C-alpha positions in Angstrom: 42.8 -208.0 -95.4 42.0 -208.9 -92.2 45.4 -208.5 -91.5 46.0 -205.7 -93.1 43.0 -203.7 -91.4 44.0 -204.9 -88.1 47.9 -203.3 -89.3 46.4 -200.2 -90.2 44.1 -199.7 -87.2 47.2 -200.6 -85.0 49.1 -198.0 -86.8 46.7 -195.2 -86.2 46.0 -195.8 -82.7 50.1 -195.3 -82.1 49.9 -192.3 -83.7 47.2 -190.8 -81.5 49.2 -191.9 -79.0 52.4 -190.6 -79.9 50.1 -187.0 -80.2 48.7 -187.5 -77.1 52.0 -188.3 -75.6 53.6 -184.8 -77.0 50.9 -182.8 -75.9 50.8 -183.9 -72.3 54.5 -183.6 -72.0 54.0 -179.8 -72.9 54.1 -177.4 -70.1 51.5 -174.8 -70.6 51.9 -173.1 -67.4 55.7 -172.4 -68.6 54.7 -171.1 -72.3 51.8 -168.8 -70.7 54.5 -167.2 -68.8 57.0 -166.5 -71.6 54.3 -164.9 -73.7 53.2 -163.0 -71.1 56.8 -162.1 -70.5 57.5 -161.0 -74.0 54.7 -159.2 -74.4 55.3 -157.5 -71.2 58.9 -156.6 -72.4 57.0 -155.4 -75.8 55.1 -152.9 -73.8 57.7 -151.7 -71.6 59.7 -150.9 -74.4 57.0 -149.2 -76.2 55.9 -146.8 -73.3 59.3 -146.1 -73.0 59.4 -145.3 -76.6 56.5 -143.1 -76.4 57.4 -141.4 -73.2 61.0 -140.8 -74.8 59.5 -139.5 -77.8 56.4 -137.2 -76.3 59.3 -135.3 -73.5 61.7 -134.5 -75.6 59.3 -132.6 -77.9 60.1 -128.8 -77.5 56.9 -126.4 -77.5 57.7 -122.8 -79.0 58.0 -119.8 -76.7 57.7 -116.6 -77.9 58.8 -114.5 -74.8 61.4 -117.1 -73.4 64.3 -115.4 -74.7 63.3 -111.8 -74.4 65.9 -109.0 -72.9 62.6 -107.5 -71.5 61.0 -110.1 -69.9 57.4 -110.3 -70.3 56.5 -113.4 -67.5 57.6 -112.9 -63.8 59.9 -115.9 -63.1 59.5 -115.7 -59.2 56.0 -116.7 -57.5 55.0 -114.1 -55.6 51.7 -115.4 -54.2 50.7 -117.9 -56.2 51.6 -119.7 -59.4 49.8 -117.9 -62.5 49.1 -119.3 -65.3 47.5 -117.1 -68.8 46.3 -119.7 -70.6 44.6 -118.8 -74.2 42.4 -120.8 -76.3 41.5 -120.2 -79.8 38.3 -121.0 -81.4 38.0 -124.0 -83.1 36.1 -122.5 -86.1 37.5 -119.2 -86.9 41.4 -117.9 -86.6 40.5 -115.9 -83.4 40.8 -115.8 -79.5 37.7 -117.5 -78.0 39.2 -116.5 -74.4 41.5 -116.2 -71.7 42.2 -117.3 -68.3 43.9 -117.2 -65.7 44.5 -119.6 -63.6 46.3 -119.0 -59.9 46.6 -122.1 -57.5 48.7 -122.1 -53.7 48.9 -125.7 -52.9 50.9 -124.8 -49.5 46.7 -123.1 -49.0 44.8 -125.3 -51.0 43.6 -122.2 -52.4 42.5 -122.2 -56.4 41.6 -119.1 -58.6 40.2 -119.0 -62.1 40.0 -115.5 -63.6 38.3 -115.8 -67.1 38.1 -113.1 -69.9 35.5 -113.5 -72.6 36.6 -112.8 -76.7 34.0 -110.4 -76.9 35.7 -107.6 -74.0 37.8 -104.8 -75.3 41.2 -103.6 -73.8 43.3 -100.4 -74.3 46.1 -100.4 -76.6 49.0 -99.9 -74.7 51.4 -100.0 -78.2 50.5 -96.6 -79.4 49.6 -98.3 -82.8 47.6 -96.4 -85.2 44.6 -98.7 -85.6 42.5 -98.4 -82.7 42.7 -96.9 -78.9 41.2 -100.7 -77.5 41.4 -103.9 -79.1 38.7 -106.7 -78.7 40.1 -110.0 -77.2 38.9 -111.9 -80.2 41.0 -109.6 -82.8 44.2 -109.1 -80.8 45.9 -111.8 -82.4 44.7 -110.3 -86.1 45.8 -106.8 -84.7 49.2 -107.9 -83.6 49.7 -109.2 -86.5 49.1 -105.9 -88.7 51.6 -104.3 -86.0 54.5 -107.0 -85.4 53.4 -109.8 -88.2 56.8 -112.0 -86.9 55.9 -111.1 -83.2 51.9 -111.7 -82.9 52.1 -114.3 -80.0 54.7 -112.0 -77.8 52.5 -108.7 -78.7 49.5 -110.2 -77.9 50.7 -111.6 -74.6 52.3 -108.3 -73.5 49.0 -106.6 -74.3 47.3 -108.6 -71.8 49.5 -108.5 -69.0 49.4 -104.8 -69.3 46.3 -104.4 -69.2 44.7 -107.5 -66.5 47.7 -105.8 -64.2 48.5 -109.1 -62.5 51.9 -111.2 -62.4 51.9 -114.1 -65.1 54.3 -117.0 -64.3 53.6 -119.2 -67.3 51.3 -119.2 -70.3 49.5 -121.8 -72.5 48.4 -121.0 -76.0 46.3 -123.7 -78.0 45.4 -122.4 -81.4 42.6 -123.4 -83.1 44.0 -126.4 -85.5 45.3 -127.7 -82.0 42.2 -127.1 -80.2 40.2 -129.2 -82.5 43.4 -132.3 -82.6 42.7 -132.0 -78.8 38.6 -132.6 -79.9 39.4 -135.4 -81.7 41.2 -137.1 -79.3 38.5 -136.4 -76.1 35.6 -135.3 -77.4 34.0 -131.5 -77.8 35.1 -129.1 -74.8 31.6 -127.4 -75.8 29.9 -130.9 -74.1 29.5 -130.7 -70.5 27.2 -130.9 -67.8 26.9 -127.4 -66.4 25.4 -128.8 -62.8 28.0 -131.0 -62.4 30.5 -128.2 -63.1 29.2 -125.4 -61.7 28.6 -126.5 -58.3 32.5 -126.8 -58.2 32.9 -123.4 -57.7 32.4 -120.7 -55.1 30.7 -117.6 -56.8 28.7 -117.9 -59.8 30.2 -118.7 -63.3 29.4 -118.7 -67.0 29.0 -121.1 -69.6 31.7 -119.8 -71.6 34.2 -119.4 -68.8 33.3 -123.1 -68.1 35.1 -124.3 -71.4 38.5 -124.5 -69.6 37.4 -126.6 -66.5 35.9 -129.3 -69.6 39.3 -128.8 -71.6 41.4 -130.0 -68.7 38.5 -132.5 -66.8 39.2 -134.6 -70.1 42.9 -135.1 -70.1 44.2 -138.9 -69.5 47.8 -139.6 -68.7 47.0 -143.2 -69.8 45.5 -141.8 -73.3 49.0 -141.1 -74.3 49.7 -144.3 -75.0 46.6 -145.3 -77.0 46.5 -142.5 -78.6 50.3 -141.6 -79.2 50.4 -139.9 -82.5 47.9 -137.5 -81.5 49.2 -136.4 -78.7 52.8 -136.2 -80.4 50.8 -133.4 -82.6 49.0 -131.7 -80.1 52.2 -130.8 -77.8 54.1 -129.8 -80.7 51.7 -127.4 -81.4 51.5 -125.8 -78.2 53.1 -122.3 -77.3 54.3 -122.5 -74.6 57.3 -121.4 -71.8 56.9 -124.8 -70.2 58.2 -127.9 -71.4 56.5 -131.2 -72.1 56.9 -132.8 -69.0 55.8 -129.6 -67.3 52.7 -129.2 -69.5 51.8 -132.9 -68.4 52.4 -132.3 -65.0 50.5 -129.2 -65.2 47.9 -130.2 -66.6 47.3 -133.2 -64.6 47.8 -131.3 -61.7 44.9 -128.8 -62.7 42.6 -131.0 -63.9 42.8 -132.9 -59.9 42.2 -129.4 -58.4 39.9 -128.6 -59.9 37.8 -131.8 -59.5 38.2 -131.2 -55.8 36.2 -128.3 -56.1 36.2 -124.9 -53.8 36.9 -122.6 -56.6 37.4 -119.4 -56.6 36.3 -118.0 -59.8 36.2 -114.3 -61.5 34.2 -114.1 -64.7 34.5 -110.9 -66.6 31.3 -111.7 -69.0 29.0 -111.5 -65.5 27.2 -108.6 -65.0 29.3 -105.2 -63.1 32.2 -106.5 -64.3 32.1 -104.6 -67.6 31.5 -101.2 -68.4 30.5 -99.9 -71.7 32.2 -96.8 -72.9 32.2 -94.7 -76.0 35.4 -95.4 -78.4 35.9 -92.2 -80.6 38.2 -94.8 -82.8 35.9 -96.9 -83.3 32.9 -94.7 -83.1 30.9 -96.7 -80.9 30.3 -98.4 -77.7 32.5 -101.1 -76.7 32.8 -103.2 -73.6 35.6 -102.6 -71.4 36.7 -104.3 -67.9 35.2 -102.7 -65.3 39.1 -102.6 -62.9 37.5 -101.3 -59.9 35.5 -104.0 -59.8 37.6 -107.0 -61.4 40.2 -105.7 -58.8 37.9 -105.6 -55.6 36.8 -109.1 -56.2 40.9 -110.7 -56.7 42.1 -108.4 -53.7 39.6 -110.9 -51.9 40.5 -113.8 -53.6 44.0 -112.8 -52.9 44.1 -113.2 -49.2 42.5 -116.6 -49.3 46.1 -117.5 -51.7 48.5 -115.1 -49.7 50.9 -117.2 -47.0 50.1 -116.3 -43.5 53.5 -114.5 -43.2 52.2 -112.3 -46.1 49.1 -111.9 -44.4 50.7 -110.8 -41.2 52.9 -108.0 -42.6 50.8 -105.2 -42.3 53.0 -103.1 -44.3 52.4 -99.5 -46.4 53.3 -99.0 -50.0 53.0 -95.1 -52.0 53.7 -95.1 -55.6 54.8 -92.3 -57.4 55.2 -91.6 -61.0 58.9 -90.1 -61.8 58.9 -90.8 -65.5 57.6 -89.1 -68.7 54.9 -91.9 -69.2 51.8 -90.9 -68.3 49.4 -93.1 -65.8 52.5 -95.0 -65.1 51.8 -94.5 -61.4 47.9 -96.2 -61.8 49.6 -99.3 -63.9 52.2 -99.9 -61.3 49.8 -99.3 -58.3 47.4 -102.1 -59.7 50.4 -104.8 -60.3 51.3 -104.0 -57.0 48.3 -104.4 -55.4 47.6 -107.5 -57.3 50.5 -108.8 -55.9 49.4 -108.6 -52.5 50.8 -104.9 -52.1 49.0 -102.4 -49.7 49.3 -99.2 -51.7 48.0 -96.7 -49.7 48.4 -94.0 -52.5 50.0 -93.3 -56.2 50.5 -90.3 -57.8 53.2 -88.1 -59.6 56.5 -87.6 -58.1 57.6 -83.5 -57.7 60.6 -84.7 -59.8 61.7 -86.3 -62.7 63.7 -89.5 -61.9 66.4 -90.7 -64.2 66.0 -94.5 -62.2 63.5 -96.1 -60.7 64.2 -96.0 -57.0 62.7 -97.4 -53.7 63.0 -96.1 -50.4 62.3 -98.2 -47.8 61.8 -96.6 -44.0 60.7 -99.8 -42.3 62.8 -102.7 -42.8 60.1 -105.2 -40.7 58.5 -106.5 -43.7 61.2 -108.5 -45.6 58.2 -110.2 -48.0 56.8 -106.8 -48.8 60.3 -106.0 -50.2 61.0 -108.8 -52.1 57.9 -108.4 -53.9 58.1 -104.9 -54.5 61.5 -105.6 -55.9 60.0 -108.6 -57.8 57.4 -106.5 -59.5 59.6 -103.2 -60.5 62.7 -104.9 -61.2 66.4 -106.1 -59.7 67.7 -103.4 -61.1 66.6 -100.6 -59.3 68.4 -98.4 -56.7 67.3 -99.0 -53.3 67.9 -96.2 -50.5 67.3 -96.9 -46.5 65.8 -93.4 -46.1 62.7 -91.1 -46.5 62.7 -89.0 -50.2 63.2 -85.7 -50.1 59.4 -84.9 -50.2 56.7 -86.0 -48.0 55.0 -89.5 -47.4 54.1 -91.7 -44.6 54.6 -95.1 -46.4 56.8 -97.9 -45.5 57.9 -98.0 -48.6 57.9 -95.5 -51.2 58.5 -96.7 -55.1 59.6 -94.2 -57.3 59.3 -94.8 -61.1 62.2 -93.4 -63.2 62.4 -93.0 -66.7 64.2 -96.1 -67.5 61.0 -98.2 -66.6 60.1 -97.0 -70.0 62.7 -99.7 -71.6 60.6 -102.7 -69.4 57.0 -101.7 -70.0 56.9 -100.1 -73.6 56.4 -102.0 -76.9 59.4 -102.2 -78.8 
């Protein structure tokens, strides 16, 4: 019995020694490095998969293929993006923001138009003479059901009188998608954000800042499916790469501070007028006050070379569309042009004509052409009627094809 027990113990000891010998020969560092290498390769493959699938998403663009462009391709003063957010609770526009940035001057402006403001209906529809921002989308579905986004953007561009280069439209469902990833944009600290702005600003205007400040490129990898759905549902003329780059860049610019703001929701920025088609008073943008604020900010956005051009421009309506001289006076002024006079032309012009009496202002010339269109007639001489400007813009009947809703 003793011999059997002894043999058994010896066998057990040998087994233990063999096991110890096996583990002692294992190179744990090598295994760890191999494991890390496999994990790294897997992560790289996943990141490539995510990046490829996100960047190949093509957001819908309702205005990109139009023969009559609504967006201004060339950047004159600063690149301006129109951002439209819909209410997450109902299918209405929550607010409209215009963001202008000149990175060379490190200048940034945020222009906010609230949902309750009314704008003029330039389409000539029979709905009413004025439409609220919140109901623009609904009204547009009645006028042009298949073109409601194009119609809404067109109406906003006509009323705002600013050159728009890009747009981003986030509807109700998509804003909820974004909130599911980053949290409710209505929850933010006013004291932390408002100190970044030079001027007074309302809480509702700060929603865009809250939206942008939450975005994280890294979150795309941890919430891939949610971001894929979000970018696929965005309406914009920018592709997904440009959107990610823009949102990230704007987020960083907003965090620096020193932001110029124009807030239409504040006192004196709107006027109360009686609208006979609605049979009640409505709040409309006080264009005189707002345009003066914008021109003040414009000097900070413009380049030094542009600011140095002290040219004088006159605008005349030679078309059969009433009020056209004022509309283009606003658009040119908000493009940095010094418009010294606007009026009706003594005669009707078939074609829009730009008279140049002083060729020392190349930037002004480019801005005028970009604003009224490159297909205008250019004459290096004075018009037949008395003027004093370095440039005289006479708007012809052909301009109606560019600005009228058709």
